[in-house]
N, C-alpha and C positions, 0 to 999 in steps of 0.2 A: 787183128787180135787184140792189140793194145786198146783200141776203142772198146772192144767187148770187155776187157779187164776193168776199164774205167766204169762201165755200166755195172759190172758185177759188184764193185765196191759200194754202190748205193744200197745194196741189200745187207751189208754187214751190220749185225746187231738186231735185225728184224726178221730173219728167215730161219733161225734155228728151230729144229735140229737139222734142217736142210743146209746144203752149201749155198753160198752166194755165187750165182752164175750169171754171165752176160752172154748175149748172142747178137751177132750182126749178120744180116743177109745182104749179099752184094751181087748185083747183076753186072755183067760185062757188056758195055755198049760202046761201039766205035773204038775199041781198044782201051777203054778206061772203065774203072769200076764205079758203080753208083750204088750207094746204100739205099735199099728199098724197105728195110725193116730192122728195128732195134728192139731188144727186150732184155729185161733182167728179172731175177727171181723176185716175186712179190711177197709182201709181209705174210708171215706164218709159213712161208715156203711154197706157196702156190698162188697163181699159176707159175709154171716154170718159165725160164728165160726163152726157151725155144718156141713154146706156144705163144708167148707174148709177141715175139718178133714175127712169127708167121701170121698172127692176127693183124698186126699193123701192115704187113706187106700185102696181104690178100693175094690176088692172082699174080702179082709180080714176083712171088716166091718161086714160081715154076722156073726151073733152070738155073736158079741162083746158087751161090756158094754160101754155106752157113759156117760162120766162124763162131765157135762156142768154147767157153773157157774150161769146160769139164765135159768129159764123155757123156753123150745123151743117155738118159735112163731108158731101160728096156723092160721095166717091170710095172705091174699095176699096183698103185698105191692109192692115195687120195685123188690122184689124177692119172689119166691114161699115159702109156709110155710116150716119151718125146720122140723116140725112134719112129713109132708109127705115124706121128704127126708130120715129121720131116719127109718120110717116104710118101705119104698121101699127098703132100704139097708139091711133090715132084722136083725137089732140089736136085742139083746135079752133083754136088760135092759137099762133104762135111769135113771141116778142119777143127779138130779138138786140141786144146792146149795140153791136156793131160788126161790119163785114164782115171776113171772113178773106181777107187778101191773097195767100194761097197760090194760085198759078195754077190749081191743080186745083179750087179752090173759087171765090173771087173773084166772089161774087154768085150763082153757080149753085146753091148750096144753098138760098138763100131763094127763088129762082125755082122750083126743083123743089117746094118746099113749097107755094108759091102755085098752081102748076099742078095740085096735088092737091086744090085747093079749100080749103086751110087759110089763114087770115089770117096774113100774114107782115109784121112790122114791124121796123124797125131804127133804132138811134140813141139808145136810152135809156141814160143814163150812159156815153156813148161815151168821153169823155175819161178817166174813171176806168178803164174797161176797157183802153184803149190804154196808159195808164200802167202798169197791172198787167202787161200782156204786152209791155212795151217790148222785152224781150230777144228774144222770138220775132219781133217785128216788125223789130227791127234786123237780126237774122240773115237774114230774107227780103229786106230792102231793101238792106243793105250787105254781106251775106256774112260778118258778124262778130258776136260776142256784144255785148250791152250791157256796158259796163265801169264798175264802181263802185270808186273809190279809197277805201279805209278807212284812216284813220290815227288815232293817239292821241298827242297832244302836250301840252306845257305851254302856258301863255298866250302865250309868245313863240315858239311853233311849233317846239319842239325835241322830237325823239323819243328822245334819249339824251344823256348827258353826253359830254364830250370823250374819256372813257375807254371809252365804249361801254356804260355801265351804263344799262339801260332798264327794269328790272323793280323796281317797277311805277310807271309814270307816272300811270295812272288806277286807280281803285278797283275792288273786286270786282264791284260792280253793273255798271259799264261793261264789264268784261271778260265778264260773263255775257251782256250784250246783244251784244257782239261775236260770241260763239259762236252766239247766236240768229240773227244776220245770216248767219253762215256756212251755217246750215241752209237758208236760202232761196236760195242760189246754187248753180249747177251745178258751178262750179270756183273754185279759189282760187289766186292766183299770187303768188310772191315772187321777188326776184332772188337770185342765188347768194350775194351778200354777206350778206344777211339770213339765208339758210339756214345759212351757215357760222357766223355770229356767234351766232344764237339756237338752232340745232339744234331747230327746232320740229316739232310733230306735225301741225299744220294740220288738225286734226279738230274736230268739234263735240263738246265735252265737257260738254254739259248732260244731266241725267238723262232718259233716254228718247229722246234725239235723236242718239245715236251713229250710227245707220244713215243719218242724213241728212247725213253728212259729205261735202263736195264733193270732186271730183277735184282732186288736189294737183298744181300745176305749178310748176316752178322754171326760170327763165331762167338757164341755165348754159352760156354759149357755149363755154367751153373744157373742160367736164366737170371742174370743180375740186372739186365737192362730194365729201367723203370717203365711201367705201363703207360706213363705219360710221355714217353719219348716220341719225337716226331715220326720216327719210322713206324711205330705201332699205330699212332693216331691216323696215319694216312694209308694204312695197309690195305684197306678195302678198295682203294683207288689205284694203288701202286703195289704190284706183287712183292711180298716180303717173306723171306725164309730165315729161320733161326736154326743154327747148328748147335745142338746141345748134347750133354751126356744123357744116356738112356735112363739114368737113375736120378735125374733132376726132379725137383718137386712137382708132383703130378697136378696139384691144384693150381699152381702158378702156370704150368703148361696149358691147362685148360683155359685159364683166363686169357692167355696170349692167343690161343687158337680162336677164342671168341671174338678177338679183334680182327680176324681175317688173316692171321699169320700161319704159314705152314712151318711146322717144327720137324727138322731132320734129326731124329734121336739116334745116337751112336754110342757104342761102348767106349769107355775111357781106356787109355793106355797108361804107361808108367808115369807120365807127367800129369795125369789127371784130366787130360784133354783127349778128344777123339783123334785117331790117327789121321794126319793130313792127307795121306793117300786115299783113305777110305772116304774122307769128305769129298775129294775131287771125283772119286768113282761114283758117289751118289749123285753128284751134279751131272756127270756124264750120263747116268741112267735116266735123268730127267730131261735130257736133250741139250744141255748147255754145251756149246762148242767154244765159247770165248769168255774168259773170266778176267775182269780187271780188279786187281787188289790195290786198295787205296790206303790201307793202314791197319794197324800202326807198326811200331818197331818190333813188337813181339810176334805178330803174325808174319811179318816179312822174314824174321829169323827162322821161324818154324818151317816155312816153305823153302827157304834157301838151304837149310840143313838137310831137308828131304830131297833136294835136287828137283824141285817142282816149279821153279820160276823159268819160263821160256823166253820172255822178253822183259825189257825194262824201259819205261818212259820216265826219264829223270829230268825234272824241271829244276834249274839251279839259278838262284838269285846271286847278286853281287855282294851280299852281306856276310858278316862273320859274327857268330854268337859266342863261340868259345866252348871250352871243354865241359862246362857245367850245363850246357844245353842238352836237350833230349836227342839222341842219335836216330838216324833213319832206320837203323837195324840194330837190334840188341845182340849181345854176344851169342854166337851159336856154335862154339866149340872148335874154332880154327886154331890149331896148334902149329901147323907148318904151312908154308905158302902153297904147297901142293894140295892142301885141303880146302882152299878157298874156292868159292863159286866164281867161275870165269865167264866173262861175256865179251863179245866182239862188238865194237862200236860200228853202227851202220849209218848213222847220220847225226849231224849237229846243226841246229837251227836257232837263229836269234828270234825271240818272240818278245817284242817290247824291250824292256830293260833286262830280260832274263834269257837264259839259254835252255834249249831242250835237247837232250841227248837220247837217242834211241839205240838200244843194244839188244843183241840176240845171244842166247846161251851157246857157249862152245861145247861141242860134243866130242 
């Protein structure tokens, strides 16, 4: 099953709105297992992992055990049910890591397999499988994508000097890992302040991974981003969305749409910006399961205040800027320690001269 989980990770960032699934087919020969087929969800969510593994196994799938990281689907969509394919191939056993909470499945896939006389088991490596597909599960449960805040700071939590100079706080190895992180997310979001100050590409610029660049999203309530920005100029080749107020200048909105940008127009709330929960709900409706937030301090504070940050990838250099530097997070109304957002550290890794801490929100 852990081999299947490794295969499933290959699909992260490319299969949304589908889950990233891995499948391994194993035949027992002379008391030992032999892998006869492997598969993982292909880009855009199809073909599914099970049918890929069956295709590669061919006739060797008959009598095999299928280890799959998510309960096989049993409904007709853009592809036929995986349950039908497994039954037709004559597998003898199906082991799923966890149930698929999609109402169209929700245990029915395993029941269909059992009704066909095939042994069906579930729960092997459940926690690992649920962590891997946390974005898919969050979208089904809460109607929004999983949100990971990525930031790169000094030891004292600064993302730039007081003059705005931020290149580069961390070293080249950390920046390469940041691009690798982008490749595993469906979308990447920044605030308009960051977009204006940095004029970023927000693409994955690692060799061979350019095609895995996420959908680029800018929260720009008043449509302030210049039409000459790199994000606009490359919008016809890299999907780009702008979140704006629904009363923003219509002529400017039309000019932005003419550049190939999709505008998500939402009503403003008390602070003059769209409700962050509604922003994420709109992304969920568009199929986004995993959102990487890269800046800046204002956007981080808004999402933390709303309790919408699920994970943090915190790159930290060995430098210190001081109190006049720009903080990673703006003030967001914490008056007592009980009010602050709390996260549990899951890992610490040295990357070049820098450190990467990964954290998960405490519930």
